[in-house]
C-alpha positions in Angstrom: -20.1 4.2 -10.0 -22.6 1.9 -10.7 -23.4 -1.2 -8.3 -22.1 -4.2 -8.9 -24.6 -6.8 -9.9 -23.0 -10.0 -8.8 -21.5 -9.1 -5.1 -21.4 -12.9 -4.7 -19.6 -13.9 -7.4 -17.2 -10.7 -6.4 -16.9 -12.2 -2.8 -16.2 -15.8 -4.6 -13.1 -14.4 -6.4 -11.8 -12.4 -2.9 -12.2 -15.9 -1.2 -10.0 -17.7 -4.3 -7.4 -15.1 -4.7 -6.9 -15.1 -0.9 -6.6 -18.3 -0.7 -4.3 -18.8 -3.6 -1.9 -16.5 -1.7 -2.3 -17.8 1.6 -1.3 -21.2 0.1 1.8 -19.2 -1.8 3.0 -17.5 1.0 1.6 -18.1 4.5 -1.2 -16.6 6.4 1.2 -14.0 7.5 2.9 -12.8 4.5 -0.1 -11.6 2.2 -1.3 -8.3 2.8 -4.9 -7.2 1.6 -3.9 -4.9 -1.3 -2.0 -8.4 -2.5 -5.6 -9.9 -2.9 -7.2 -6.8 -4.2 -4.0 -6.6 -7.2 -4.1 -10.3 -7.4 -7.9 -10.4 -8.0 -7.5 -7.5 -10.9 -10.5 -5.9 -11.3 -12.1 -4.6 -8.0 -10.8 -1.5 -5.4 -10.3 -1.5 -2.0 -13.4 -0.3 -1.3 -14.6 -3.3 -3.1 -12.7 -5.9 -0.7 -14.1 -4.2 2.4 -17.6 -4.1 1.4 -17.3 -8.0 1.3 -14.4 -8.1 4.8 -14.0 -5.4 6.8 -10.6 -6.6 8.0 -7.9 -9.3 7.3 -9.2 -11.7 10.0 -12.9 -11.8 8.5 -11.3 -13.1 5.4 -9.2 -16.0 6.9 -12.9 -16.5 9.5 -14.5 -16.8 5.7 -12.1 -19.5 4.2 -11.5 -21.5 7.7 -15.4 -21.5 7.4 -15.8 -22.9 3.7 -12.8 -25.4 4.6 -14.5 -27.0 7.3 -18.2 -27.2 5.3 -16.2 -28.6 2.5 -15.0 -31.2 4.7 -17.4 -32.1 6.5 -18.2 -35.6 5.2 -20.1 -37.0 7.7 -23.0 -36.6 5.8 -22.1 -38.0 2.8 -20.7 -41.5 2.9 -23.0 -43.8 1.4 -24.9 -45.9 3.9 -23.3 -44.1 6.8 -26.7 -43.5 8.2 -27.0 -47.1 8.7 -24.5 -47.7 10.7 -24.1 -47.2 14.7 -23.0 -44.0 16.0 -19.6 -44.7 16.7 -18.8 -46.3 13.6 -20.1 -43.0 11.9 -17.9 -41.1 14.0 -14.9 -43.3 13.0 -15.9 -43.4 9.4 -16.3 -39.9 9.2 -12.8 -38.9 10.1 -11.8 -42.1 8.0 -12.9 -40.4 4.9 -11.9 -37.2 5.6 -8.4 -37.9 6.0 -8.3 -40.5 3.2 -10.0 -38.0 0.6 -7.7 -35.2 1.5 -4.8 -37.7 0.9 -6.3 -38.7 -2.5 -6.9 -34.7 -3.7 -3.9 -33.5 -1.8 -6.4 -31.0 -0.4 -4.3 -28.2 1.6 -7.8 -27.3 3.9 -6.8 -30.7 5.8 -3.3 -30.4 5.3 -2.7 -26.6 5.7 1.0 -26.9 4.6 2.0 -22.6 4.6 -1.4 -22.0 5.6 -0.3 -22.3 9.6 -0.3 -19.2 12.0 -1.9 -18.1 15.2 -4.8 -16.8 13.4 -5.7 -19.4 11.2 -5.6 -22.0 14.9 -7.5 -19.7 16.2 -10.2 -19.4 13.4 -10.0 -23.3 12.5 -10.9 -23.8 16.6 -13.7 -21.3 16.9 -15.5 -21.7 13.5 -14.9 -25.5 13.9 -16.8 -25.3 17.4 -19.7 -23.3 15.3 -19.9 -25.4 12.1 -18.4 -29.0 13.0 -19.4 -29.4 16.7 -22.7 -29.0 16.2 -23.2 -32.0 13.7 -21.0 -34.6 16.1 -23.1 -33.2 18.8 -26.2 -35.0 17.0 -24.3 -37.8 16.3 -23.1 -38.2 19.8 -26.5 -37.9 21.1 -27.7 -40.9 18.3 -24.7 -42.6 19.8 -26.2 -42.3 23.5 -29.5 -44.1 22.2 -28.6 -46.4 20.2 -25.7 -47.8 23.0 -22.5 -47.5 20.9 -21.6 -44.5 22.8 -21.9 -43.8 26.6 -21.6 -39.7 26.9 -22.7 -37.3 30.0 -21.8 -34.3 28.3 -22.6 -34.6 24.6 -21.9 -30.8 23.6 -18.8 -30.4 25.3 -17.8 -34.1 24.0 -18.3 -32.6 20.7 -16.6 -29.5 21.0 -13.3 -31.5 22.6 -13.7 -33.9 19.8 -13.5 -31.1 17.0 -10.4 -29.5 18.6 -8.8 -32.2 18.8 -9.2 -34.0 15.9 -8.9 -30.7 13.7 -6.0 -29.3 15.6 -3.9 -31.0 18.2 -4.2 -34.4 15.8 -2.9 -32.3 12.5 0.7 -33.1 11.9 0.9 -30.3 9.5 0.1 -27.7 12.7 2.1 -29.7 15.7 4.6 -31.3 14.0 6.1 -34.5 16.0 8.3 -37.9 15.6 6.6 -40.6 14.4 7.1 -42.4 18.2 5.3 -39.0 19.6 2.6 -38.8 16.9 2.2 -42.8 17.9 1.9 -41.6 21.8 -0.6 -38.5 20.9 -2.8 -41.4 19.5 -2.9 -43.5 22.2 -3.4 -40.8 24.1 -6.7 -39.9 22.6 -7.5 -43.3 22.6 -7.6 -43.6 26.2 -9.1 -40.3 26.7 -12.0 -41.0 24.6 -12.5 -44.4 26.0 -12.5 -42.6 29.9 -15.5 -40.7 28.8 -17.5 -43.3 27.0 -16.6 -42.6 23.5 -14.2 -45.6 22.6 -13.3 -44.0 18.7 -9.8 -45.0 18.1 -9.6 -48.4 16.7 -6.7 -49.9 14.9 -8.0 -49.1 11.4 -8.3 -45.0 12.5 -4.9 -45.4 13.9 -3.4 -46.2 10.7 -5.0 -43.7 8.7 -3.5 -41.2 11.1 -0.4 -42.9 10.2 -1.1 -42.3 6.8 -1.6 -38.7 7.2 1.5 -38.3 9.4 3.7 -40.1 6.3 2.2 -37.9 4.0 3.2 -34.5 6.1 6.4 -35.9 6.0 7.1 -36.7 2.7 
């Protein structure tokens, strides 16, 4: 059999098919063979050349989602703001873009399972948290943040805002969601990063309203 001249294109097509099937059917209801059949012109061997297990493709999809939605370096004039405001704006912009584009990588809908959550946590710590840590360290320098342990704060930030504050993963009533916002406000104020203000609270409530439509 001839060697595939464009392995990255094949890999991308596998990911695209997997995302489509996972979105329609959920993480737990899609097999490797169904992904192979959806791509249409590859074998299971070609799939396994790129992804050794089903978990590998879930990790790849999660990493791609996180990289596509890491807006902290894309907002105009963001670098001119104090670090604390950059974190606020990054969160707000990410959520507002997802609402505008109906982006399933931020609101996963059926793409919600133990595998997804675990992958999202581990990839988030590897992909997103280092950038957050850098901003926190800059905040310690500009005085807008006073964090004793930037690395640990960045990892906590990533897990809480990406997973725990995602109303599609943890479905709660509006009253309980407001309590979660207040709890996270007090928590981060307590460690020297008063990130949750009224504007960010309203953005999170807009996200909740979108999910509950």
